[in-house]
C-alpha positions in Angstrom: 0.0 0.2 -0.2 1.3 3.3 -1.0 0.2 6.0 1.5 -0.4 9.7 0.8 2.8 11.2 1.5 6.7 9.7 2.3 6.6 8.5 6.0 10.2 8.5 7.3 11.5 5.4 9.0 11.6 7.0 12.7 8.4 8.8 12.3 6.3 5.6 10.7 8.4 3.5 13.7 7.0 6.2 16.5 3.7 6.7 14.8 3.1 2.9 15.2 4.0 2.5 18.4 1.7 5.2 19.6 -1.1 3.9 17.9 -0.6 0.1 19.3 -0.2 1.4 22.5 -3.4 3.4 22.3 -4.8 0.0 21.2 -3.8 -1.5 24.1 -5.2 1.3 26.3 -8.5 0.9 24.5 -8.4 -3.0 24.4 -8.2 -2.6 28.8 -10.9 -0.1 28.9 -13.2 -2.4 26.9 -12.2 -5.5 29.3 -12.1 -3.2 32.6 -15.8 -2.1 31.5 -16.9 -6.0 30.9 -15.6 -6.9 34.3 -17.1 -3.8 36.7 -20.3 -4.0 34.7 -21.1 -7.6 36.2 -21.7 -6.3 39.3 -21.9 -2.4 39.0 -25.1 -1.2 36.7 -23.8 0.0 33.2 -25.6 3.6 33.9 -23.5 3.6 37.2 -20.5 2.8 35.9 -21.1 5.5 32.8 -21.9 8.2 35.3 -18.4 7.5 36.8 -16.7 7.4 33.6 -17.8 10.8 33.3 -17.1 12.2 36.6 -13.9 11.0 36.3 -12.9 11.7 33.2 -13.6 15.5 33.9 -10.9 15.2 36.6 -8.3 15.4 33.7 -9.4 18.8 32.1 -9.5 20.8 35.8 -5.9 22.5 35.1 -7.2 24.0 32.3 -10.2 25.3 33.2 -8.6 26.2 36.3 -6.1 28.3 35.0 -8.2 29.9 31.9 -11.5 30.4 34.3 -14.9 30.4 32.7 -14.0 32.9 29.8 -12.3 29.3 28.2 -15.9 28.2 28.0 -17.2 31.0 26.3 -19.0 29.4 23.4 -22.0 30.4 21.1 -23.0 27.2 20.2 -23.9 25.9 23.3 -27.1 23.9 22.0 -24.6 21.7 19.6 -22.1 21.3 22.4 -25.3 20.0 24.5 -26.2 18.1 21.4 -23.0 16.3 21.1 -23.2 15.2 24.6 -26.1 13.8 24.3 -25.1 12.1 21.3 -22.0 10.7 23.6 -24.5 10.3 26.6 -26.2 7.7 24.2 -23.3 6.4 22.8 -22.1 5.9 26.5 -25.2 4.3 28.1 -25.3 1.6 24.8 -21.7 0.6 25.0 -21.7 -0.1 28.1 -24.6 -1.9 28.2 -23.1 -4.0 25.4 -20.4 -5.0 27.2 -22.4 -5.8 30.1 -23.7 -8.4 27.9 -22.2 -9.0 25.3 -18.2 -10.8 24.7 -15.5 -8.1 24.6 -14.5 -9.1 21.3 -18.2 -8.8 19.1 -18.3 -5.2 20.8 -15.2 -4.1 19.6 -15.6 -6.1 16.2 -18.9 -4.2 15.7 -17.3 -0.5 16.7 -15.3 -0.7 14.0 -18.2 0.1 11.8 -17.8 3.3 12.7 -15.8 4.8 10.1 -18.2 3.2 7.8 -21.0 4.9 9.9 -19.2 8.5 9.8 -19.0 8.4 5.7 -23.3 7.8 5.6 -23.4 10.7 8.2 -21.4 12.7 6.2 -23.4 12.2 3.1 -26.5 12.7 4.6 -25.8 15.8 7.1 -23.2 18.1 5.8 -23.9 17.2 2.2 -20.1 15.5 1.3 -20.7 13.9 -2.1 -19.6 10.5 -1.8 -18.9 8.3 -4.6 -19.2 4.7 -6.1 -16.2 3.2 -5.0 -16.8 4.6 -1.2 -20.7 3.3 -1.2 -19.2 0.0 -2.1 -17.0 -0.3 0.8 -19.9 1.0 3.2 -21.6 -2.2 1.7 -19.2 -4.2 2.2 -18.7 -3.3 5.8 -22.5 -3.5 6.6 -22.4 -6.9 5.7 -19.8 -7.5 7.6 -21.8 -6.1 11.0 -24.6 -7.9 9.5 -22.7 -11.2 9.9 -21.3 -10.6 13.3 -25.3 -9.7 14.1 -26.8 -12.3 12.4 -29.8 -10.5 13.1 -32.5 -13.3 11.0 -30.5 -16.5 12.7 -30.9 -18.0 16.1 -27.7 -16.2 17.5 -29.4 -12.9 17.1 -27.7 -10.6 20.1 -29.4 -7.5 21.8 -25.9 -6.6 22.9 -25.0 -6.7 19.0 -27.9 -4.4 18.4 -27.1 -1.9 21.0 -23.0 -2.0 20.1 -24.1 -1.2 16.3 -26.3 1.8 18.1 -23.4 3.2 20.0 -21.8 3.6 17.2 -24.4 5.2 15.3 -24.3 7.9 18.0 -20.6 8.2 18.2 -20.6 8.5 13.9 -23.1 11.4 14.7 -21.0 12.6 17.5 -18.2 13.5 15.4 -20.0 15.2 12.9 -21.6 17.4 15.6 -17.5 17.9 16.7 -16.6 18.5 12.7 -18.9 21.4 13.2 -18.1 22.8 16.9 -14.2 22.4 15.7 -14.4 25.3 13.2 -14.8 27.8 16.3 -14.0 26.2 19.4 -11.2 24.6 20.6 -10.6 21.2 21.4 -10.1 21.9 25.2 -13.4 23.6 25.2 -15.1 20.6 23.5 -13.5 18.3 25.9 -14.5 19.9 29.1 -18.2 20.8 27.7 -18.4 17.3 26.8 -18.2 16.3 30.5 -20.1 18.9 32.0 -23.1 18.0 30.1 -22.6 13.9 30.1 -21.9 14.1 33.6 -25.2 15.6 34.8 -27.5 13.6 32.3 -25.6 10.4 33.3 -26.7 11.2 37.1 -30.5 10.4 37.4 -30.4 6.9 35.4 -27.2 6.3 37.7 -29.2 6.8 40.6 -32.0 5.0 39.5 -30.0 1.8 39.2 -27.9 2.8 42.2 -25.7 0.7 44.4 -23.1 1.8 46.5 -20.1 0.7 45.0 -17.1 -0.6 46.6 -13.3 1.0 46.9 -11.9 -1.6 44.5 -15.3 -0.9 42.2 -15.0 2.7 42.1 -10.7 1.8 41.8 -11.7 -0.2 38.9 -13.9 2.7 37.3 -11.1 4.7 37.8 -8.6 3.1 35.9 -11.6 3.1 32.9 -10.9 6.8 32.8 -7.4 6.9 32.9 -7.5 4.3 30.1 -10.0 6.1 28.0 -7.8 9.1 28.6 -4.3 7.8 28.2 -5.6 6.0 24.7 -7.2 9.7 23.4 -3.4 11.1 24.1 -1.6 8.7 22.3 -3.9 8.2 19.4 -3.5 12.1 18.9 0.2 11.9 19.2 0.5 9.0 16.7 -2.2 10.8 14.5 0.5 13.8 14.6 3.7 11.5 14.2 2.7 9.9 10.7 -0.6 9.5 8.2 -3.3 8.7 9.7 -4.1 6.1 6.7 -0.6 4.3 8.1 -1.3 4.1 11.7 -5.2 3.6 11.4 -4.0 -0.1 10.2 -2.9 -0.5 13.9 -5.8 0.4 16.0 -7.5 -3.0 14.6 -5.4 -5.0 16.9 -7.6 -3.9 19.5 -9.6 -6.4 18.5 -6.8 -9.5 18.9 -6.1 -7.3 22.1 -9.9 -7.4 23.2 -9.7 -10.9 22.5 -7.0 -12.3 24.3 -7.9 -9.9 27.4 -11.3 -11.6 27.6 -9.9 -14.9 27.2 -7.9 -15.3 30.3 -10.1 -12.7 32.7 -13.5 -14.8 31.4 -12.9 -17.6 29.0 -14.3 -15.7 26.4 -13.9 -17.4 22.7 -14.2 -15.4 19.7 -16.4 -17.6 17.1 -15.8 -17.7 13.2 -18.2 -15.5 12.5 -17.3 -12.5 14.3 -13.7 -12.9 12.7 -15.0 -13.4 9.6 -17.5 -10.1 9.6 -14.4 -8.2 11.7 -12.3 -8.8 8.3 -14.9 -7.4 5.8 -15.7 -4.0 8.3 -11.6 -3.8 8.7 -10.8 -4.2 5.1 -13.8 -1.6 3.9 -12.7 1.1 6.9 -9.1 0.8 5.5 -10.5 1.6 2.1 -12.3 4.5 3.1 -9.4 5.8 5.6 -7.0 5.5 2.1 -9.3 7.2 -0.1 -10.0 9.9 1.9 -6.4 10.1 2.9 -6.2 10.3 -1.4 -8.3 13.0 -1.5 -6.9 14.6 0.9 -3.6 15.0 -1.2 -5.2 16.5 -4.1 -6.9 18.9 -2.2 -3.5 20.2 -0.9 -2.2 19.9 -4.1 -4.9 22.0 -5.6 -4.3 24.8 -3.4 -0.9 25.0 -4.2 -1.7 25.1 -8.3 -3.3 28.2 -9.9 -5.9 26.2 -11.3 -9.8 27.1 -13.1 -10.5 23.9 -12.6 -13.5 22.9 -9.9 -12.2 21.5 -6.3 -12.9 17.9 -6.0 -16.1 17.4 -4.5 -15.3 15.0 -2.0 -12.3 16.8 -0.3 -13.6 17.8 3.4 -12.7 21.8 4.6 -10.1 21.8 6.9 -11.4 23.1 10.2 -9.8 24.8 13.3 -8.5 21.9 15.6 -5.9 22.4 18.6 -3.4 19.5 17.7 -1.3 20.7 20.2 -3.9 19.9 22.9 -2.4 17.9 25.4 -5.7 16.3 26.4 -7.2 15.1 23.4 -8.2 15.4 19.9 -11.9 15.3 18.9 -11.0 14.0 15.4 -9.6 10.6 16.5 -12.5 10.2 18.8 -13.1 6.8 20.5 -15.3 4.0 21.7 -15.7 5.5 25.2 -17.3 8.5 23.4 
């Protein structure tokens, strides 16, 4: 595979190691969620994930004060938080009742669903080759879910619904990133999602033990660390290159879940995951090619119309040490 730009050996190796580390963090987070939700209700676990997730943003919030959160797009921030809450609720519930590897495999449909929403909401032009990749990825998801067979699982449907919420949330983040900083977007997300997740948590509340609180703190730490490593991986090497290593989440989760719970991944999950991963890689590669064309077009004078598939650049604070929403992951 030829990538969108030449990547030095050092940058390629560093980017790969960063993404592998991020995949390991996200895999650990998923398995820990499955572990703790055996005794803690998923809605309660989601509340603590949001609450603990605000802690890394406190230093930035204290240093910038309320002015750092000033925005003219509160409604869109609230919508983003509501979508994130929906994604997290579905994901945590799916992990509570469904093998972790199956949930993660379905979660790989994120770039596929994002492509569909970009065509519907953002009016991005998606041509036949990318629609073909979307169709193949959808077939892969149906192989895993098996909605018409005896192996139909509610958890698999919830995992797909969580991914749909994530894709919608990413679409709103693209809009917000044109005017607001990444730190503000992340902080508003926590400020919206924490109170939204509190009422259902109270309804199913059972006071957690110190060990359960510690595990839920580890979940928040793993999610934050994964996001930071993900951002650094994208900054170090081409996204279309490092994305390949993100799919190591599946074997990582499969290995951890086998050791901790004795879960074995069946043939159909691997087969469906292969189709999803292949289609997601094609979409990532296609977007990289289009981005390169758009960049070249801005350097060369031309009277030709712009490529309609090129995604406009947005103001994203890539230097943000906390996270970048362009690489947002399954912890919503």
